[in-house]
Every structure is written in C-alpha cells, then in structure tokens.
C-alpha positions as CSV (number, residue, x, y, z in Angstrom):
1,M,0.1,0.6,0.1
2,T,1.5,3.0,-0.7
3,G,1.8,6.4,1.8
4,A,-1.0,8.5,-0.1
5,A,-3.4,5.5,0.0
6,A,-2.9,4.7,3.8
7,V,-3.5,9.1,4.2
8,A,-6.2,8.0,2.5
9,R,-7.6,5.2,4.9
10,T,-7.0,6.7,7.7
11,G,-8.7,10.0,6.9
12,R,-11.6,7.8,5.9
13,R,-11.6,5.8,9.2
14,R,-11.6,9.1,11.8
15,V,-14.5,10.8,8.9
16,L,-16.5,7.4,9.8
17,L,-15.4,8.1,14.2
18,V,-16.7,12.4,13.7
19,V,-19.8,10.5,11.8
20,L,-21.0,7.9,14.6
21,V,-19.7,10.2,17.4
22,L,-22.2,12.3,16.0
23,L,-25.1,9.8,15.2
24,A,-24.6,8.7,19.1
25,V,-25.1,12.1,20.6
26,Q,-28.2,12.7,18.3
27,L,-30.4,9.7,19.4
28,V,-29.0,10.4,23.5
29,S,-30.9,13.9,22.3
30,L,-33.6,12.6,20.9
31,A,-33.6,9.3,23.6
32,R,-33.8,12.7,26.5
33,P,-37.2,12.2,28.4
34,A,-39.0,14.7,29.7
35,Y,-38.1,17.0,32.4
36,A,-39.9,15.3,35.5
37,C,-40.3,18.1,38.1
38,G,-42.4,17.9,41.6
39,C,-45.7,17.3,40.5
40,G,-45.8,16.9,36.6
41,A,-43.0,16.5,33.6
42,M,-42.2,19.1,30.6
43,V,-42.2,17.9,27.4
44,H,-40.3,19.6,24.7
45,D,-38.2,19.5,21.1
46,P,-35.5,17.1,21.9
47,K,-33.8,19.5,19.5
48,T,-34.0,22.3,22.6
49,T,-33.3,22.6,26.4
50,M,-36.0,22.9,29.2
51,A,-35.2,22.8,33.0
52,V,-37.0,23.3,36.1
53,D,-34.9,26.0,38.1
54,R,-36.9,26.4,41.1
55,E,-40.4,24.5,41.9
56,T,-42.8,25.9,45.0
57,S,-46.4,24.7,45.5
58,A,-48.4,25.3,48.0
59,V,-51.1,22.7,48.9
60,R,-54.7,23.2,50.6
61,W,-57.3,21.0,51.5
62,D,-60.1,20.7,54.1
63,G,-60.9,17.5,53.9
64,R,-63.3,17.1,50.9
65,T,-61.2,19.6,48.1
66,E,-58.1,20.4,47.2
67,Q,-56.0,23.0,46.0
68,I,-52.8,23.2,44.4
69,V,-51.2,26.6,43.1
70,M,-47.6,25.9,41.5
71,S,-45.3,28.4,39.8
72,L,-42.3,27.5,37.8
73,T,-39.0,29.4,37.3
74,V,-37.8,27.4,34.2
75,N,-34.6,28.4,31.6
76,G,-33.3,27.0,28.6
77,S,-33.9,27.6,24.5
78,A,-36.9,26.2,24.6
79,P,-39.4,28.8,22.6
80,D,-42.3,26.1,24.5
81,A,-43.1,23.7,26.2
82,A,-46.1,21.2,27.4
83,W,-46.8,20.5,31.5
84,I,-47.8,17.6,32.5
85,M,-49.9,17.1,35.8
86,P,-52.4,13.9,36.8
87,V,-54.6,14.7,38.8
88,P,-57.3,12.2,40.8
89,H,-60.7,13.5,39.8
90,R,-61.7,16.4,37.3
91,A,-59.8,20.1,38.0
92,T,-60.6,23.1,37.3
93,V,-58.0,25.5,36.7
94,E,-57.1,29.4,36.3
95,L,-54.6,31.4,37.0
96,G,-53.0,31.9,40.9
97,D,-52.0,35.5,42.5
98,P,-48.0,36.0,42.6
99,E,-48.3,37.4,46.0
100,L,-49.0,34.1,47.0
101,F,-45.5,33.0,48.0
102,D,-44.2,35.7,49.3
103,E,-46.9,36.0,51.8
104,L,-46.5,32.2,53.2
105,S,-42.8,32.9,52.5
106,A,-43.1,36.0,55.5
107,L,-45.1,33.7,57.7
108,T,-42.4,30.9,57.7
109,E,-39.6,33.6,58.7
110,P,-36.9,32.6,61.1
111,A,-38.1,34.7,64.7
112,V,-35.7,36.6,66.0
113,R,-34.2,35.9,68.4
114,Q,-30.9,38.3,70.6
115,R,-28.1,36.7,71.9
116,H,-25.8,38.5,74.1
117,Y,-21.7,38.1,73.8
118,F,-19.4,39.3,76.3
119,W,-16.2,40.4,74.8
120,P,-15.6,42.6,71.9
121,R,-15.1,40.3,68.5
122,G,-14.4,41.7,65.3
123,G,-16.1,45.0,64.1
124,D,-16.0,45.9,68.4
125,W,-14.1,48.5,69.5
126,P,-10.9,48.0,70.2
127,F,-10.7,45.4,67.2
128,Q,-12.6,48.2,64.5
129,D,-11.5,48.5,61.1
130,V,-9.3,51.2,60.1
131,D,-12.0,53.3,58.8
132,G,-13.9,52.4,62.2
133,A,-17.1,50.5,60.3
134,A,-17.7,47.4,62.0
135,A,-17.8,44.3,59.4
136,P,-21.0,43.5,58.2
137,P,-23.4,40.3,59.5
138,P,-22.7,36.9,58.4
139,D,-24.8,36.6,55.8
140,A,-41.9,23.0,47.8
141,R,-63.6,7.6,31.1
142,G,-64.4,6.7,28.2
143,P,-61.8,5.0,25.4
144,G,-59.2,7.2,24.2
145,V,-58.9,10.7,24.9
146,G,-61.3,13.2,25.8
147,V,-61.0,17.2,26.4
148,V,-63.4,17.6,29.3
149,G,-62.4,21.6,28.8
150,R,-60.3,24.2,26.8
151,E,-59.1,27.2,28.4
152,R,-56.7,30.3,27.6
153,L,-55.1,31.5,31.0
154,G,-52.8,34.5,30.2
155,P,-50.0,32.7,28.1
156,F,-51.1,29.4,29.2
157,D,-53.5,27.3,27.1
158,V,-54.9,24.3,29.0
159,A,-56.7,21.3,28.5
160,R,-58.5,19.1,31.0
161,L,-58.5,15.5,29.4
162,T,-59.6,12.1,30.3
163,A,-57.6,9.4,29.4
164,T,-57.7,5.8,29.6
165,D,-54.3,4.9,27.4
166,P,-51.2,7.0,27.0
167,D,-51.2,6.5,23.5
168,A,-54.1,8.4,23.6
169,L,-52.6,11.5,25.6
170,R,-49.4,11.2,23.0
171,N,-51.6,11.4,20.4
172,W,-53.2,14.7,22.0
173,L,-49.2,15.6,22.8
174,K,-48.8,14.9,18.8
175,S,-51.6,17.5,18.1
176,Q,-49.9,20.5,19.3
177,G,-46.2,19.7,18.1
178,F,-44.9,17.9,21.1
179,R,-43.3,13.8,21.6
180,L,-44.6,11.6,24.4
181,P,-41.7,10.2,25.3
182,A,-41.7,6.8,25.8
183,S,-40.3,6.6,29.1
184,L,-42.9,9.5,30.3
185,A,-45.7,7.3,29.0
186,T,-44.7,4.2,31.2
187,E,-44.8,6.3,34.4
188,L,-48.2,7.7,33.2
189,R,-49.7,4.0,33.7
190,P,-50.3,3.7,36.9
191,Y,-52.6,6.6,36.9
192,V,-54.4,5.7,33.8
193,A,-54.7,2.2,35.8
194,Q,-56.6,4.3,38.9
195,R,-58.9,6.3,36.0
196,W,-56.9,9.1,36.9
197,E,-56.9,12.5,34.8
198,Y,-54.8,14.9,33.5
199,V,-53.6,18.6,32.9
200,A,-52.0,19.7,30.1
201,I,-50.3,22.7,29.4
202,R,-49.1,24.7,26.7
203,L,-46.6,26.7,27.9
204,A,-45.7,29.4,26.1
205,P,-43.6,32.8,26.2
206,A,-45.2,36.5,26.4
207,E,-43.2,37.5,23.3
208,R,-42.8,34.8,20.8
209,H,-40.2,33.5,19.3
210,R,-38.6,33.9,22.3
211,P,-36.3,31.1,24.5
212,L,-39.2,29.6,27.7
213,T,-37.2,31.9,30.5
214,G,-37.8,33.2,33.9
215,T,-40.7,32.9,36.4
216,L,-43.9,31.8,35.3
217,D,-47.2,32.9,36.0
218,P,-48.6,30.7,39.1
219,L,-51.1,28.0,38.1
220,H,-54.2,26.9,40.4
221,L,-55.6,23.3,40.4
222,S,-58.4,22.3,42.0
223,F,-60.2,19.0,42.2
224,A,-62.3,17.0,44.7
225,S,-60.1,14.7,47.4
226,D,-60.9,12.9,49.9
227,R,-57.2,12.9,51.0
228,L,-54.2,15.0,50.4
229,V,-51.7,13.5,47.7
230,Y,-49.4,15.4,46.1
231,P,-48.6,13.7,43.5
232,M,-44.3,12.8,42.9
233,R,-45.0,9.8,40.2
234,L,-43.3,11.3,37.4
235,S,-40.0,12.2,39.2
236,R,-38.9,9.3,38.6
237,L,-38.0,10.5,35.0
238,A,-35.1,12.8,36.9
239,T,-31.8,12.3,35.9
240,T,-29.9,15.0,38.9
241,R,-30.5,15.4,42.7
242,Q,-34.5,16.2,42.9
243,S,-36.2,18.8,46.0
244,L,-39.6,19.3,47.5
245,G,-40.4,22.0,49.0
246,L,-44.7,22.4,50.6
247,Y,-46.5,24.5,52.3
248,V,-49.3,22.5,53.0
249,L,-53.0,24.5,54.5
250,A,-55.6,22.4,56.5
251,P,-57.6,22.1,59.6
252,H,-54.3,20.2,61.5
253,R,-50.7,20.1,61.2
254,M,-50.3,17.2,58.4
255,E,-47.4,15.0,57.4
256,P,-45.9,12.6,55.1
257,R,-47.5,9.1,55.0
258,S,-43.7,7.6,53.8
259,T,-40.4,9.0,52.9
260,I,-41.8,7.8,49.2
261,G,-37.9,6.5,48.5
262,G,-36.4,10.4,49.3
263,A,-34.7,11.8,52.2
264,R,-36.6,11.7,55.7
265,P,-39.2,15.3,55.2
266,E,-38.2,18.1,57.5
267,V,-40.2,20.5,59.0
268,F,-39.3,24.0,58.7
269,Y,-42.7,25.7,60.0
270,A,-45.9,23.8,61.6
271,G,-48.4,26.8,63.8
272,R,-51.9,27.7,63.3
273,I,-52.3,31.4,61.5
274,K,-54.4,34.1,60.6
275,P,-54.5,34.1,56.4
276,E,-54.9,37.2,55.3
277,G,-54.8,38.8,51.6
278,A,-53.5,36.1,48.6
279,V,-53.2,32.8,51.9
280,R,-57.3,34.0,52.8
281,D,-58.0,34.1,49.0
282,L,-56.6,30.3,49.0
283,G,-59.8,29.3,51.4
284,G,-58.1,30.2,54.5
285,S,-59.5,30.9,57.8
286,G,-59.4,31.4,61.2
287,G,-58.3,27.8,61.9
288,T,-55.9,27.0,59.8
289,F,-52.6,25.3,59.9
290,L,-49.7,25.6,58.2
291,T,-47.3,23.2,57.7
292,A,-44.1,23.7,55.6
293,I,-42.1,21.3,54.9
294,D,-38.4,20.1,52.6
295,Q,-37.6,17.2,51.0
296,S,-34.5,16.2,49.0
297,F,-34.6,13.1,46.4
298,P,-31.0,12.3,46.4
299,Q,-31.5,9.6,43.8
300,P,-34.9,10.2,42.1
301,Q,-35.4,6.6,40.6
302,R,-35.8,5.3,44.2
303,I,-39.8,7.6,44.4
304,T,-41.9,5.1,44.9
305,G,-44.9,6.6,44.6
306,D,-47.2,9.5,45.1
307,H,-46.8,11.7,48.6
308,E,-49.9,11.5,50.9
309,L,-50.1,13.3,53.6
310,R,-52.3,12.8,56.9
311,R,-52.7,14.7,59.7
312,A,-49.7,14.5,62.4
313,D,-50.3,13.1,66.1
314,H,-50.3,16.0,67.5
315,D,-50.6,19.8,66.2
316,T,-47.3,20.7,67.9
317,P,-46.1,24.4,66.7
318,F,-42.5,24.6,65.2
319,Q,-40.6,27.6,64.4
320,R,-37.2,28.6,63.3
321,F,-34.8,31.4,64.9
322,R,-32.6,33.3,63.5
323,Y,-30.3,34.4,66.1
324,T,-28.4,38.0,66.3
325,D,-25.1,38.4,68.5
326,T,-25.0,41.6,70.5
327,L,-22.3,43.2,71.9
328,L,-23.6,43.4,75.7
329,K,-24.2,47.2,77.1
330,V,-24.9,48.4,80.3
331,G,-26.1,52.1,79.7
332,G,-24.7,52.5,76.4
333,V,-21.3,51.1,77.8
334,P,-20.2,47.6,76.9
335,A,-20.0,45.3,80.2
336,W,-17.0,44.0,79.5
337,I,-15.2,47.8,80.2
338,L,-17.1,48.3,82.7
339,T,-15.9,44.7,84.4
340,A,-12.6,45.6,83.8
341,L,-12.6,49.4,85.4
342,G,-14.2,47.6,88.3
343,V,-11.9,45.2,88.4
344,L,-9.0,47.6,88.2
345,L,-11.1,49.6,91.1
346,L,-10.7,46.4,93.3
347,L,-7.0,46.2,92.4
348,A,-6.8,49.7,93.1
349,A,-8.3,49.5,96.8
350,A,-6.7,45.7,97.8
351,V,-4.1,47.4,96.7
352,G,-4.8,50.3,98.7
353,S,-5.6,49.0,101.7
354,A,-2.5,46.7,101.8
355,V,0.0,49.3,101.5
356,V,-2.2,51.1,104.7
357,I,-1.6,47.9,106.5
358,A,1.7,47.7,105.5
359,L,1.8,51.9,106.9
360,R,0.0,50.7,110.2
361,A,2.1,47.6,111.0
362,R,5.3,49.5,110.7
363,R,3.7,52.5,112.8
364,R,3.3,50.1,115.1
365,A,6.6,48.2,115.2
366,S,8.5,51.4,115.3
367,T,6.5,52.6,118.9
368,S,7.2,49.4,120.5
369,E,10.5,49.7,118.9
370,A,10.8,52.9,120.7
371,R,8.8,51.9,123.5
372,R,12.0,49.1,124.7
373,T,14.7,52.2,123.8
374,V,13.1,54.4,126.1
375,S,12.1,51.4,129.3
376,S,16.0,50.1,128.5
377,F,17.1,53.5,128.5
378,T,15.5,54.3,132.4
379,H,16.6,51.1,133.3
380,S,19.5,52.0,133.2
C-alpha cells in the first residue's frame, strides 16, 4: 500500500469515527426524556433544552377539596413546552396569585432572637476596621382521550383530559407539536389504571420567538379529594437530585405517610395562622394550620409513588430561629469595659488597703521599738 493510500484510509476512518460520534450524540438527544419536576413533567422539543430551576407549591385541603398552586422558574432554549400533571379527579384551572408565595415565605420566616456576647469581636472597639466601620454580619373515563375542558389563561393554553391509555395522551401532544417520550408514557400507566385525569398545559413565552425562561405565572388547580395527595411519581424520570418544598394549609398539622424513596422530610414551620391577603383567598380561615415541608430526593429513580399526607398526632407548633449577636452593654457602655474598670478599682482598693495595713504595721512596729528603747534607757 502506498503512503498516499494509507493516508487516505486513515482519513476515511477519522471521518467515519466523527460521523458515528455525532450520530450517537443525536440519538442520546432524541432519547432524552421530558424534564420531570415535583408534580408533573415537561415535554419539549428534544432539539432544545429545558430545565426547572425552582418549583414552589402551596396545597390547600379541607377534607373534601384539594387546591394546588404551583410556580415554576424555568430556563433553556425551548420556545415552548407542554406541562402534564395527573390529578385524581376532574380539575378546574385558573391563574394563581403571584403574591401568595411571598406571603407564605413571610409567615414562615425564622423568628429573630437576640443573643449577647461579653468580650468584643471583630468590628467592635478596639477591633474595628481602620475606617472605624463595623464588619458586616454573616450572611416546595371513556376509551381514548376526551377533552373535557379547554381555556386560555394568560400565556397558557390549558386542556383538561381524560385518558385510559397513554397512547391517547401521546396523540393529543402530537397534535400540539410535541412528542411523548416512551419513558413518560410508561410512568403514566399507574395513573391510567387508577382512572386519574390529566391537566395538559402548553407553555409559551409572553413574546413570540423568545426562549421560555424566567418565573412563570402561577397556576391554580382545584379538584375533589378525600385525601391529601401530591403527585410525585413522574419525578422518577429525573436524572439529577430533586427537591420538594410544600406549604400545606389544612385544619391540622400534616405529615407525609412515608418518605417515598427520598430523604426524611423536614418541617421548617408548623403553626396555626390568621390568613390574610392571597393566603385567605386560597380558602384559609382563622382555624388554618400551616405546615411547611422540605424534602430532598438524591436518587429520584427510587421514588415509589405519590406523596399522601395525613394528620399528625399532635398540632405541635414549630418555628426556626435566627439569632443576632450583640455586644452586651449597660447604659450604652460595653459591659466588658465596666467590668474591667470594676476589676481595676477593686485591685486599686486592694493594693491601697495592703499599703495602709503595711504602714500601720510598720508604725506599730516602730512605736513598740521606741518603747523598748525608752524602757531600756530608764532601767539603766
């Protein structure tokens, strides 16, 4: 084989290798499942990217009706996407109040408690910076598919569907320009078996031809339910660590029945509240108990099903505390300075007393010596 032929053969191999690598990358991209989040799944064009940075949900349950308000913060290159959420009964959908989560966050803020320290720290005199400024503080039913409702809510196209076969849902998504990944169809089968319905929402940015990114308007779903259930099964599709944050409004303190394959849920607030504003509009009353729960899922594929929450044994309140450390002062003067001055005065008094005692002892000694001298002189 000539040198030119060898070079040409090597070049063909390299080109073939590059083609195979690009083909593999394309197949992986096409096979990528929808993005799974806490209570639903995103379906988008596999040629684009989509990620949910944060999911915040509030759940209101009175024993008969469940309401879920969810806000998503998304980013990526997808110009639109479809969000699918399974629900146990027929749901109504409307836009939620964006002020709700700000109010819930304020209600569950850690209470501030003050702690005092005695000795000065960095930022206190005499350990201030050169410019004298103090250091800054450290800083969750018929066959096929039936469209039982369709409406436009702001930027959202909302369809409420019944389906006894995921293929029917696949066909609806296809008619909207989306493809239902096989893995998502598989995870939907348990909901089909339980005769759940779906809320399918087409998401689009406010301006056409722009990527779907930022915080979306919250959506408010309501459906009949004699148990408080929060759909989580679809999160099994996620390939990265998942986290769940829930604000639960109910007559009593609530807790998950199990961990469903995640870390132990942590309560960061529990207490009876007096709802106002958007929280009151969600259906709260003077007897509302708010339970705020955080949970992480380091290995989402281990999720076993949906969260079902039950009444806790006791309505025990709980609140986090944030401590602020302040130099202890008395009358505006640092206590350590007053203490130091007091110690110095005591030392000075002690030294003075010692000197007085020494002088008196010396005087008595001198007087005694003088008397002995006089006595000796007289006798002589």
